[in-house]
ChimeraX commands (.cxc) that place a marker at each C-alpha (Angstrom):
marker #1 position -0.13,-0.06,-0.43 radius 0.5
marker #1 position 0.39,3.08,-1.09 radius 0.5
marker #1 position 1.58,6.10,1.79 radius 0.5
marker #1 position 3.57,9.53,2.58 radius 0.5
marker #1 position 5.53,9.56,6.07 radius 0.5
marker #1 position 7.78,11.69,7.35 radius 0.5
marker #1 position 11.28,10.92,6.90 radius 0.5
marker #1 position 13.54,9.37,9.79 radius 0.5
marker #1 position 17.41,8.57,9.83 radius 0.5
marker #1 position 17.14,5.49,9.06 radius 0.5
marker #1 position 15.46,5.68,5.48 radius 0.5
marker #1 position 18.53,8.04,4.45 radius 0.5
marker #1 position 20.52,5.50,2.41 radius 0.5
marker #1 position 16.99,4.81,0.78 radius 0.5
marker #1 position 16.48,8.29,-0.30 radius 0.5
marker #1 position 19.97,8.76,-1.58 radius 0.5
marker #1 position 19.62,6.79,-4.85 radius 0.5
marker #1 position 16.68,8.31,-5.93 radius 0.5
marker #1 position 18.49,11.77,-5.38 radius 0.5
marker #1 position 21.46,11.19,-7.59 radius 0.5
marker #1 position 18.50,9.83,-10.12 radius 0.5
marker #1 position 17.27,13.36,-9.87 radius 0.5
marker #1 position 20.55,15.21,-10.35 radius 0.5
marker #1 position 22.01,12.91,-12.23 radius 0.5
marker #1 position 25.05,14.72,-13.49 radius 0.5
marker #1 position 24.48,17.73,-11.34 radius 0.5
marker #1 position 25.07,16.10,-8.08 radius 0.5
marker #1 position 28.08,18.35,-6.56 radius 0.5
marker #1 position 27.77,17.20,-3.00 radius 0.5
marker #1 position 30.03,14.77,-1.22 radius 0.5
marker #1 position 27.87,11.29,0.17 radius 0.5
marker #1 position 29.10,12.72,3.65 radius 0.5
marker #1 position 27.44,16.38,2.77 radius 0.5
marker #1 position 24.83,14.78,1.65 radius 0.5
marker #1 position 23.71,12.71,4.08 radius 0.5
marker #1 position 24.42,15.89,6.78 radius 0.5
marker #1 position 22.17,17.38,4.26 radius 0.5
marker #1 position 19.30,15.00,4.72 radius 0.5
marker #1 position 19.67,15.25,8.40 radius 0.5
marker #1 position 18.77,18.62,8.97 radius 0.5
marker #1 position 16.17,17.92,6.64 radius 0.5
marker #1 position 14.96,15.49,8.91 radius 0.5
marker #1 position 14.92,17.26,11.88 radius 0.5
marker #1 position 13.19,20.02,10.47 radius 0.5
marker #1 position 10.27,17.99,9.46 radius 0.5
marker #1 position 11.07,18.52,5.37 radius 0.5
marker #1 position 11.83,15.50,4.41 radius 0.5
marker #1 position 8.90,12.86,3.30 radius 0.5
marker #1 position 9.30,9.68,2.01 radius 0.5
marker #1 position 6.30,7.61,-0.54 radius 0.5
marker #1 position 6.63,3.94,0.73 radius 0.5
marker #1 position 5.28,1.03,-1.71 radius 0.5
marker #1 position 4.80,-1.58,1.03 radius 0.5
marker #1 position 8.59,-1.09,2.74 radius 0.5
marker #1 position 10.27,0.24,-0.92 radius 0.5
marker #1 position 10.58,3.68,-0.66 radius 0.5
marker #1 position 9.72,5.01,-3.98 radius 0.5
marker #1 position 9.48,9.05,-3.79 radius 0.5
marker #1 position 10.56,12.10,-1.98 radius 0.5
marker #1 position 10.04,15.64,-1.42 radius 0.5
marker #1 position 12.85,17.65,0.96 radius 0.5
marker #1 position 12.57,21.42,1.34 radius 0.5
marker #1 position 14.37,23.96,3.70 radius 0.5
marker #1 position 14.61,27.30,5.54 radius 0.5
marker #1 position 15.48,30.32,3.66 radius 0.5
marker #1 position 15.90,33.09,6.77 radius 0.5
marker #1 position 15.45,37.21,6.12 radius 0.5
marker #1 position 18.58,37.40,4.14 radius 0.5
marker #1 position 17.64,35.06,1.01 radius 0.5
marker #1 position 17.60,38.15,-1.71 radius 0.5
marker #1 position 14.36,36.10,-4.17 radius 0.5
marker #1 position 12.56,34.23,-0.55 radius 0.5
marker #1 position 13.11,35.78,2.62 radius 0.5
marker #1 position 11.28,33.99,5.79 radius 0.5
marker #1 position 9.95,31.30,3.19 radius 0.5
marker #1 position 9.85,26.98,3.62 radius 0.5
marker #1 position 10.86,26.39,0.02 radius 0.5
marker #1 position 10.51,22.80,-1.92 radius 0.5
marker #1 position 14.02,22.43,-3.16 radius 0.5
marker #1 position 12.99,18.60,-4.79 radius 0.5
marker #1 position 10.27,15.96,-5.56 radius 0.5
marker #1 position 10.70,13.40,-7.01 radius 0.5
marker #1 position 8.92,9.81,-7.77 radius 0.5
marker #1 position 10.80,6.80,-9.80 radius 0.5
marker #1 position 9.81,6.36,-13.97 radius 0.5
marker #1 position 7.68,3.51,-12.74 radius 0.5
marker #1 position 5.11,5.13,-10.16 radius 0.5
marker #1 position 4.67,8.03,-12.33 radius 0.5
marker #1 position 0.70,8.55,-12.77 radius 0.5
marker #1 position -0.21,7.23,-9.51 radius 0.5
marker #1 position -1.06,10.68,-7.78 radius 0.5
marker #1 position 2.44,9.83,-5.72 radius 0.5
marker #1 position 4.12,13.16,-6.42 radius 0.5
marker #1 position 0.69,15.49,-5.46 radius 0.5
marker #1 position 0.24,13.87,-1.99 radius 0.5
marker #1 position 4.25,14.59,-1.54 radius 0.5
marker #1 position 3.60,18.48,-2.42 radius 0.5
marker #1 position -0.18,18.18,-0.42 radius 0.5
marker #1 position 1.75,16.87,2.69 radius 0.5
marker #1 position 4.80,18.76,2.35 radius 0.5
marker #1 position 2.35,21.52,2.42 radius 0.5
marker #1 position 0.15,20.63,5.34 radius 0.5
marker #1 position 3.53,20.05,7.71 radius 0.5
marker #1 position 3.27,22.76,10.60 radius 0.5
marker #1 position 6.22,24.65,10.44 radius 0.5
marker #1 position 7.78,27.52,12.54 radius 0.5
marker #1 position 5.78,30.71,12.89 radius 0.5
marker #1 position 8.72,32.95,11.21 radius 0.5
marker #1 position 8.30,31.59,8.03 radius 0.5
marker #1 position 5.52,33.24,6.27 radius 0.5
marker #1 position 4.98,31.51,2.70 radius 0.5
marker #1 position 6.19,28.51,0.71 radius 0.5
marker #1 position 8.26,28.93,-2.64 radius 0.5
marker #1 position 10.15,27.06,-5.65 radius 0.5
marker #1 position 12.08,28.00,-8.47 radius 0.5
marker #1 position 12.14,25.92,-11.88 radius 0.5
marker #1 position 14.21,25.68,-15.41 radius 0.5
marker #1 position 12.24,28.21,-17.63 radius 0.5
marker #1 position 12.09,25.54,-20.30 radius 0.5
marker #1 position 10.02,23.25,-17.84 radius 0.5
marker #1 position 7.08,24.87,-18.89 radius 0.5
marker #1 position 4.86,21.79,-17.34 radius 0.5
marker #1 position 6.01,22.92,-13.95 radius 0.5
marker #1 position 4.26,26.24,-13.36 radius 0.5
marker #1 position 0.92,24.65,-14.36 radius 0.5
marker #1 position 1.98,21.78,-11.90 radius 0.5
marker #1 position 2.55,23.91,-8.58 radius 0.5
marker #1 position -0.22,26.36,-9.70 radius 0.5
marker #1 position -2.90,23.52,-8.55 radius 0.5
marker #1 position -1.45,23.44,-5.20 radius 0.5
marker #1 position -2.03,27.47,-4.95 radius 0.5
marker #1 position 1.19,28.41,-6.18 radius 0.5
marker #1 position 1.59,31.73,-8.31 radius 0.5
marker #1 position 4.38,32.95,-10.35 radius 0.5
marker #1 position 6.32,35.93,-9.36 radius 0.5
marker #1 position 8.99,36.80,-11.62 radius 0.5
marker #1 position 12.76,35.01,-12.88 radius 0.5
marker #1 position 15.86,34.71,-11.33 radius 0.5
marker #1 position 19.22,36.84,-12.65 radius 0.5
marker #1 position 19.60,33.08,-13.88 radius 0.5
marker #1 position 15.74,33.29,-15.37 radius 0.5
marker #1 position 14.81,30.62,-13.29 radius 0.5
marker #1 position 11.30,30.46,-13.12 radius 0.5
marker #1 position 10.12,31.90,-9.20 radius 0.5
marker #1 position 6.67,30.98,-7.83 radius 0.5
marker #1 position 5.59,31.21,-4.15 radius 0.5
marker #1 position 1.96,30.16,-2.43 radius 0.5
marker #1 position 0.94,32.41,0.48 radius 0.5
marker #1 position 0.09,30.35,4.30 radius 0.5
marker #1 position -3.73,31.06,3.08 radius 0.5
marker #1 position -6.83,29.69,5.16 radius 0.5
marker #1 position -9.25,27.92,3.22 radius 0.5
marker #1 position -12.64,29.38,2.86 radius 0.5
marker #1 position -15.77,27.39,1.13 radius 0.5
marker #1 position -18.25,27.95,-1.46 radius 0.5
marker #1 position -21.58,28.02,0.06 radius 0.5
marker #1 position -22.86,24.00,-1.42 radius 0.5
marker #1 position -26.73,22.83,-1.62 radius 0.5
marker #1 position -27.83,20.90,1.60 radius 0.5
marker #1 position -30.23,17.98,1.81 radius 0.5
marker #1 position -32.73,20.50,2.00 radius 0.5
marker #1 position -31.91,21.86,-1.05 radius 0.5
marker #1 position -30.68,24.91,0.23 radius 0.5
marker #1 position -27.51,26.85,-0.10 radius 0.5
marker #1 position -25.65,25.71,3.03 radius 0.5
marker #1 position -22.83,28.28,4.48 radius 0.5
marker #1 position -20.24,26.32,5.29 radius 0.5
marker #1 position -17.76,28.83,6.89 radius 0.5
marker #1 position -20.53,29.91,9.02 radius 0.5
marker #1 position -21.64,26.59,10.27 radius 0.5
marker #1 position -17.74,26.19,11.61 radius 0.5
marker #1 position -16.91,29.53,12.73 radius 0.5
marker #1 position -14.23,29.96,15.16 radius 0.5
marker #1 position -15.12,25.61,15.12 radius 0.5
marker #1 position -12.33,22.63,14.17 radius 0.5
marker #1 position -14.19,21.53,11.00 radius 0.5
marker #1 position -14.29,17.87,9.58 radius 0.5
marker #1 position -15.13,17.38,6.06 radius 0.5
marker #1 position -15.95,13.77,4.94 radius 0.5
marker #1 position -16.31,13.53,1.17 radius 0.5
marker #1 position -18.18,10.20,0.23 radius 0.5
marker #1 position -18.28,8.58,-2.88 radius 0.5
marker #1 position -22.25,7.95,-3.02 radius 0.5
marker #1 position -25.18,6.61,-1.36 radius 0.5
marker #1 position -24.95,3.07,-3.19 radius 0.5
marker #1 position -21.05,2.68,-1.10 radius 0.5
marker #1 position -21.57,0.88,1.54 radius 0.5
marker #1 position -18.14,1.64,3.39 radius 0.5
marker #1 position -19.29,5.30,3.08 radius 0.5
marker #1 position -22.24,4.31,4.86 radius 0.5
marker #1 position -20.52,2.38,7.13 radius 0.5
marker #1 position -18.18,4.98,8.11 radius 0.5
marker #1 position -20.96,7.80,8.30 radius 0.5
marker #1 position -23.06,5.79,10.75 radius 0.5
marker #1 position -19.80,5.20,12.89 radius 0.5
marker #1 position -19.16,9.01,12.98 radius 0.5
marker #1 position -23.20,10.36,13.80 radius 0.5
marker #1 position -22.78,7.47,17.00 radius 0.5
marker #1 position -19.21,8.89,17.87 radius 0.5
marker #1 position -20.30,12.77,17.20 radius 0.5
marker #1 position -20.29,13.89,20.92 radius 0.5
marker #1 position -16.71,13.24,20.69 radius 0.5
marker #1 position -16.14,15.63,17.79 radius 0.5
marker #1 position -18.58,17.88,19.41 radius 0.5
marker #1 position -16.73,18.01,22.91 radius 0.5
marker #1 position -13.16,19.14,20.83 radius 0.5
marker #1 position -15.21,22.13,19.43 radius 0.5
marker #1 position -15.52,20.17,16.41 radius 0.5
marker #1 position -18.26,20.71,13.60 radius 0.5
marker #1 position -18.61,17.59,11.03 radius 0.5
marker #1 position -20.39,17.64,7.27 radius 0.5
marker #1 position -20.07,15.09,4.95 radius 0.5
marker #1 position -20.21,16.21,1.24 radius 0.5
marker #1 position -20.49,13.90,-2.20 radius 0.5
marker #1 position -21.45,14.71,-5.69 radius 0.5
marker #1 position -25.04,12.80,-5.22 radius 0.5
marker #1 position -27.98,15.23,-5.51 radius 0.5
marker #1 position -29.92,17.31,-2.95 radius 0.5
marker #1 position -32.49,14.53,-3.08 radius 0.5
marker #1 position -30.09,11.36,-2.50 radius 0.5
marker #1 position -28.23,13.29,0.27 radius 0.5
marker #1 position -31.65,14.01,1.79 radius 0.5
marker #1 position -32.19,9.93,1.58 radius 0.5
marker #1 position -28.80,9.43,2.91 radius 0.5
marker #1 position -29.48,12.06,5.69 radius 0.5
marker #1 position -32.63,10.08,6.57 radius 0.5
marker #1 position -31.78,6.39,6.70 radius 0.5
marker #1 position -28.88,7.06,8.64 radius 0.5
marker #1 position -30.59,9.26,11.06 radius 0.5
marker #1 position -27.28,11.47,10.57 radius 0.5
marker #1 position -27.42,14.81,12.73 radius 0.5
marker #1 position -25.20,16.59,10.83 radius 0.5
marker #1 position -25.05,18.32,7.46 radius 0.5
marker #1 position -24.77,16.33,4.47 radius 0.5
marker #1 position -24.14,18.17,1.04 radius 0.5
marker #1 position -24.76,17.86,-2.19 radius 0.5
marker #1 position -21.85,18.85,-4.39 radius 0.5
marker #1 position -23.15,17.89,-8.22 radius 0.5
marker #1 position -21.08,20.34,-9.61 radius 0.5
marker #1 position -17.71,18.85,-7.90 radius 0.5
marker #1 position -17.04,23.00,-6.91 radius 0.5
marker #1 position -15.83,22.15,-3.80 radius 0.5
marker #1 position -14.81,18.38,-4.30 radius 0.5
marker #1 position -12.82,20.09,-7.02 radius 0.5
marker #1 position -11.45,22.71,-4.55 radius 0.5
marker #1 position -9.64,19.83,-3.05 radius 0.5
marker #1 position -8.56,18.05,-5.89 radius 0.5
marker #1 position -10.87,14.77,-4.77 radius 0.5
marker #1 position -12.94,13.96,-7.76 radius 0.5
marker #1 position -12.51,10.44,-9.30 radius 0.5
marker #1 position -14.27,9.28,-12.89 radius 0.5
marker #1 position -15.82,5.91,-11.78 radius 0.5
marker #1 position -17.93,3.99,-14.31 radius 0.5
marker #1 position -18.49,6.91,-16.35 radius 0.5
marker #1 position -19.68,9.60,-13.69 radius 0.5
marker #1 position -17.43,12.15,-11.46 radius 0.5
marker #1 position -17.49,10.78,-7.75 radius 0.5
marker #1 position -15.60,12.43,-4.27 radius 0.5
marker #1 position -13.13,10.12,-3.57 radius 0.5
marker #1 position -13.41,8.66,-0.01 radius 0.5
marker #1 position -11.50,11.38,1.77 radius 0.5
marker #1 position -11.47,12.85,5.44 radius 0.5
marker #1 position -10.32,16.56,6.04 radius 0.5
marker #1 position -9.57,18.66,9.00 radius 0.5
marker #1 position -9.77,22.49,9.46 radius 0.5
marker #1 position -8.54,24.85,12.51 radius 0.5
marker #1 position -10.90,27.26,13.84 radius 0.5
marker #1 position -8.47,29.34,11.71 radius 0.5
marker #1 position -9.40,27.98,8.67 radius 0.5
marker #1 position -5.51,26.09,8.51 radius 0.5
marker #1 position -6.04,22.27,6.68 radius 0.5
marker #1 position -4.40,20.74,9.16 radius 0.5
marker #1 position -5.07,17.17,7.97 radius 0.5
marker #1 position -5.77,15.12,4.93 radius 0.5
marker #1 position -6.37,11.51,4.24 radius 0.5
marker #1 position -7.32,10.17,0.66 radius 0.5
marker #1 position -8.49,6.76,0.63 radius 0.5
marker #1 position -6.28,4.76,-1.70 radius 0.5
marker #1 position -9.81,2.26,-2.68 radius 0.5
marker #1 position -13.25,2.21,-1.67 radius 0.5
marker #1 position -12.60,0.26,1.45 radius 0.5
marker #1 position -9.78,2.70,3.14 radius 0.5
marker #1 position -10.90,4.89,5.47 radius 0.5
marker #1 position -8.94,6.51,8.49 radius 0.5
marker #1 position -9.75,4.68,11.98 radius 0.5
marker #1 position -12.12,7.45,14.07 radius 0.5
marker #1 position -9.63,7.53,17.04 radius 0.5
marker #1 position -6.32,8.95,14.55 radius 0.5
marker #1 position -9.43,11.49,13.38 radius 0.5
marker #1 position -10.41,12.46,17.22 radius 0.5
marker #1 position -6.40,12.69,17.57 radius 0.5
marker #1 position -5.84,15.47,14.42 radius 0.5
marker #1 position -8.57,17.63,16.27 radius 0.5
marker #1 position -6.51,19.18,19.28 radius 0.5
marker link #1:1,2 radius 0.2
marker link #1:2,3 radius 0.2
marker link #1:3,4 radius 0.2
marker link #1:4,5 radius 0.2
marker link #1:5,6 radius 0.2
marker link #1:6,7 radius 0.2
marker link #1:7,8 radius 0.2
marker link #1:8,9 radius 0.2
marker link #1:9,10 radius 0.2
marker link #1:10,11 radius 0.2
marker link #1:11,12 radius 0.2
marker link #1:12,13 radius 0.2
marker link #1:13,14 radius 0.2
marker link #1:14,15 radius 0.2
marker link #1:15,16 radius 0.2
marker link #1:16,17 radius 0.2
marker link #1:17,18 radius 0.2
marker link #1:18,19 radius 0.2
marker link #1:19,20 radius 0.2
marker link #1:20,21 radius 0.2
marker link #1:21,22 radius 0.2
marker link #1:22,23 radius 0.2
marker link #1:23,24 radius 0.2
marker link #1:24,25 radius 0.2
marker link #1:25,26 radius 0.2
marker link #1:26,27 radius 0.2
marker link #1:27,28 radius 0.2
marker link #1:28,29 radius 0.2
marker link #1:29,30 radius 0.2
marker link #1:30,31 radius 0.2
marker link #1:31,32 radius 0.2
marker link #1:32,33 radius 0.2
marker link #1:33,34 radius 0.2
marker link #1:34,35 radius 0.2
marker link #1:35,36 radius 0.2
marker link #1:36,37 radius 0.2
marker link #1:37,38 radius 0.2
marker link #1:38,39 radius 0.2
marker link #1:39,40 radius 0.2
marker link #1:40,41 radius 0.2
marker link #1:41,42 radius 0.2
marker link #1:42,43 radius 0.2
marker link #1:43,44 radius 0.2
marker link #1:44,45 radius 0.2
marker link #1:45,46 radius 0.2
marker link #1:46,47 radius 0.2
marker link #1:47,48 radius 0.2
marker link #1:48,49 radius 0.2
marker link #1:49,50 radius 0.2
marker link #1:50,51 radius 0.2
marker link #1:51,52 radius 0.2
marker link #1:52,53 radius 0.2
marker link #1:53,54 radius 0.2
marker link #1:54,55 radius 0.2
marker link #1:55,56 radius 0.2
marker link #1:56,57 radius 0.2
marker link #1:57,58 radius 0.2
marker link #1:58,59 radius 0.2
marker link #1:59,60 radius 0.2
marker link #1:60,61 radius 0.2
marker link #1:61,62 radius 0.2
marker link #1:62,63 radius 0.2
marker link #1:63,64 radius 0.2
marker link #1:64,65 radius 0.2
marker link #1:65,66 radius 0.2
marker link #1:66,67 radius 0.2
marker link #1:67,68 radius 0.2
marker link #1:68,69 radius 0.2
marker link #1:69,70 radius 0.2
marker link #1:70,71 radius 0.2
marker link #1:71,72 radius 0.2
marker link #1:72,73 radius 0.2
marker link #1:73,74 radius 0.2
marker link #1:74,75 radius 0.2
marker link #1:75,76 radius 0.2
marker link #1:76,77 radius 0.2
marker link #1:77,78 radius 0.2
marker link #1:78,79 radius 0.2
marker link #1:79,80 radius 0.2
marker link #1:80,81 radius 0.2
marker link #1:81,82 radius 0.2
marker link #1:82,83 radius 0.2
marker link #1:83,84 radius 0.2
marker link #1:84,85 radius 0.2
marker link #1:85,86 radius 0.2
marker link #1:86,87 radius 0.2
marker link #1:87,88 radius 0.2
marker link #1:88,89 radius 0.2
marker link #1:89,90 radius 0.2
marker link #1:90,91 radius 0.2
marker link #1:91,92 radius 0.2
marker link #1:92,93 radius 0.2
marker link #1:93,94 radius 0.2
marker link #1:94,95 radius 0.2
marker link #1:95,96 radius 0.2
marker link #1:96,97 radius 0.2
marker link #1:97,98 radius 0.2
marker link #1:98,99 radius 0.2
marker link #1:99,100 radius 0.2
marker link #1:100,101 radius 0.2
marker link #1:101,102 radius 0.2
marker link #1:102,103 radius 0.2
marker link #1:103,104 radius 0.2
marker link #1:104,105 radius 0.2
marker link #1:105,106 radius 0.2
marker link #1:106,107 radius 0.2
marker link #1:107,108 radius 0.2
marker link #1:108,109 radius 0.2
marker link #1:109,110 radius 0.2
marker link #1:110,111 radius 0.2
marker link #1:111,112 radius 0.2
marker link #1:112,113 radius 0.2
marker link #1:113,114 radius 0.2
marker link #1:114,115 radius 0.2
marker link #1:115,116 radius 0.2
marker link #1:116,117 radius 0.2
marker link #1:117,118 radius 0.2
marker link #1:118,119 radius 0.2
marker link #1:119,120 radius 0.2
marker link #1:120,121 radius 0.2
marker link #1:121,122 radius 0.2
marker link #1:122,123 radius 0.2
marker link #1:123,124 radius 0.2
marker link #1:124,125 radius 0.2
marker link #1:125,126 radius 0.2
marker link #1:126,127 radius 0.2
marker link #1:127,128 radius 0.2
marker link #1:128,129 radius 0.2
marker link #1:129,130 radius 0.2
marker link #1:130,131 radius 0.2
marker link #1:131,132 radius 0.2
marker link #1:132,133 radius 0.2
marker link #1:133,134 radius 0.2
marker link #1:134,135 radius 0.2
marker link #1:135,136 radius 0.2
marker link #1:136,137 radius 0.2
marker link #1:137,138 radius 0.2
marker link #1:138,139 radius 0.2
marker link #1:139,140 radius 0.2
marker link #1:140,141 radius 0.2
marker link #1:141,142 radius 0.2
marker link #1:142,143 radius 0.2
marker link #1:143,144 radius 0.2
marker link #1:144,145 radius 0.2
marker link #1:145,146 radius 0.2
marker link #1:146,147 radius 0.2
marker link #1:147,148 radius 0.2
marker link #1:148,149 radius 0.2
marker link #1:149,150 radius 0.2
marker link #1:150,151 radius 0.2
marker link #1:151,152 radius 0.2
marker link #1:152,153 radius 0.2
marker link #1:153,154 radius 0.2
marker link #1:154,155 radius 0.2
marker link #1:155,156 radius 0.2
marker link #1:156,157 radius 0.2
marker link #1:157,158 radius 0.2
marker link #1:158,159 radius 0.2
marker link #1:159,160 radius 0.2
marker link #1:160,161 radius 0.2
marker link #1:161,162 radius 0.2
marker link #1:162,163 radius 0.2
marker link #1:163,164 radius 0.2
marker link #1:164,165 radius 0.2
marker link #1:165,166 radius 0.2
marker link #1:166,167 radius 0.2
marker link #1:167,168 radius 0.2
marker link #1:168,169 radius 0.2
marker link #1:169,170 radius 0.2
marker link #1:170,171 radius 0.2
marker link #1:171,172 radius 0.2
marker link #1:172,173 radius 0.2
marker link #1:173,174 radius 0.2
marker link #1:174,175 radius 0.2
marker link #1:175,176 radius 0.2
marker link #1:176,177 radius 0.2
marker link #1:177,178 radius 0.2
marker link #1:178,179 radius 0.2
marker link #1:179,180 radius 0.2
marker link #1:180,181 radius 0.2
marker link #1:181,182 radius 0.2
marker link #1:182,183 radius 0.2
marker link #1:183,184 radius 0.2
marker link #1:184,185 radius 0.2
marker link #1:185,186 radius 0.2
marker link #1:186,187 radius 0.2
marker link #1:187,188 radius 0.2
marker link #1:188,189 radius 0.2
marker link #1:189,190 radius 0.2
marker link #1:190,191 radius 0.2
marker link #1:191,192 radius 0.2
marker link #1:192,193 radius 0.2
marker link #1:193,194 radius 0.2
marker link #1:194,195 radius 0.2
marker link #1:195,196 radius 0.2
marker link #1:196,197 radius 0.2
marker link #1:197,198 radius 0.2
marker link #1:198,199 radius 0.2
marker link #1:199,200 radius 0.2
marker link #1:200,201 radius 0.2
marker link #1:201,202 radius 0.2
marker link #1:202,203 radius 0.2
marker link #1:203,204 radius 0.2
marker link #1:204,205 radius 0.2
marker link #1:205,206 radius 0.2
marker link #1:206,207 radius 0.2
marker link #1:207,208 radius 0.2
marker link #1:208,209 radius 0.2
marker link #1:209,210 radius 0.2
marker link #1:210,211 radius 0.2
marker link #1:211,212 radius 0.2
marker link #1:212,213 radius 0.2
marker link #1:213,214 radius 0.2
marker link #1:214,215 radius 0.2
marker link #1:215,216 radius 0.2
marker link #1:216,217 radius 0.2
marker link #1:217,218 radius 0.2
marker link #1:218,219 radius 0.2
marker link #1:219,220 radius 0.2
marker link #1:220,221 radius 0.2
marker link #1:221,222 radius 0.2
marker link #1:222,223 radius 0.2
marker link #1:223,224 radius 0.2
marker link #1:224,225 radius 0.2
marker link #1:225,226 radius 0.2
marker link #1:226,227 radius 0.2
marker link #1:227,228 radius 0.2
marker link #1:228,229 radius 0.2
marker link #1:229,230 radius 0.2
marker link #1:230,231 radius 0.2
marker link #1:231,232 radius 0.2
marker link #1:232,233 radius 0.2
marker link #1:233,234 radius 0.2
marker link #1:234,235 radius 0.2
marker link #1:235,236 radius 0.2
marker link #1:236,237 radius 0.2
marker link #1:237,238 radius 0.2
marker link #1:238,239 radius 0.2
marker link #1:239,240 radius 0.2
marker link #1:240,241 radius 0.2
marker link #1:241,242 radius 0.2
marker link #1:242,243 radius 0.2
marker link #1:243,244 radius 0.2
marker link #1:244,245 radius 0.2
marker link #1:245,246 radius 0.2
marker link #1:246,247 radius 0.2
marker link #1:247,248 radius 0.2
marker link #1:248,249 radius 0.2
marker link #1:249,250 radius 0.2
marker link #1:250,251 radius 0.2
marker link #1:251,252 radius 0.2
marker link #1:252,253 radius 0.2
marker link #1:253,254 radius 0.2
marker link #1:254,255 radius 0.2
marker link #1:255,256 radius 0.2
marker link #1:256,257 radius 0.2
marker link #1:257,258 radius 0.2
marker link #1:258,259 radius 0.2
marker link #1:259,260 radius 0.2
marker link #1:260,261 radius 0.2
marker link #1:261,262 radius 0.2
marker link #1:262,263 radius 0.2
marker link #1:263,264 radius 0.2
marker link #1:264,265 radius 0.2
marker link #1:265,266 radius 0.2
marker link #1:266,267 radius 0.2
marker link #1:267,268 radius 0.2
marker link #1:268,269 radius 0.2
marker link #1:269,270 radius 0.2
marker link #1:270,271 radius 0.2
marker link #1:271,272 radius 0.2
marker link #1:272,273 radius 0.2
marker link #1:273,274 radius 0.2
marker link #1:274,275 radius 0.2
marker link #1:275,276 radius 0.2
marker link #1:276,277 radius 0.2
marker link #1:277,278 radius 0.2
marker link #1:278,279 radius 0.2
marker link #1:279,280 radius 0.2
marker link #1:280,281 radius 0.2
marker link #1:281,282 radius 0.2
marker link #1:282,283 radius 0.2
marker link #1:283,284 radius 0.2
marker link #1:284,285 radius 0.2
marker link #1:285,286 radius 0.2
marker link #1:286,287 radius 0.2
marker link #1:287,288 radius 0.2
marker link #1:288,289 radius 0.2
marker link #1:289,290 radius 0.2
marker link #1:290,291 radius 0.2
marker link #1:291,292 radius 0.2
marker link #1:292,293 radius 0.2
marker link #1:293,294 radius 0.2
view
């Protein structure tokens, strides 16, 4: 199973060959220097690795730039992203970037930054999907991009009673847990929603609000809410507005639906947790979700 985890010193020997594959003839560091750089990145939570079972198949690495940096003062710089060629097309790179952006960093670093070769125009488009914007060029003509540490805002979505629902107002000054489910026909989804409903008081005790979202119609959302006796809002996102905002759309049997996922936002609107199921049965444990609300 594919997983994204924070790297430890044990992973250094596994990450090094991937770094050399990425850099090819451009590597200018000795093995000892590279080890020290990776150890520092691990200490600062700036190295994440993608595992396929126990095999490291990709990594993302960053570094802190202080106030003296010419282009990106006080920023978290995304320096390297790599996935083994045989694992491309599986969304691993996207997951690495998302998890990198979700980590908690010291408050004196105000935004994320990166740069890339101007000939690799596809990278500008790639990073824009994560909220990066192009801000100019370096002296060597590299493309400079940054992403502010912005909080999430949510569009109004149709609720199960066919009225527009304001998530921002609903979750004001609260933690927000958003459960994206595949549809009324999904048994694993119904099992998850029922379990959450049975434990709703545990979320309320942690100052958290809960909403469920799918691409189902408002009528189907209403049927599900009634059938499961859900005590929290069930929202219909047929236009995929919210689903696409968090890149959770997937085509299944000729129809766009939401991937099974759980997202948590703190009272300030910062996304602090994301779990996207790798298949229709893959869901986070209830204790894991609750542990992230603090």
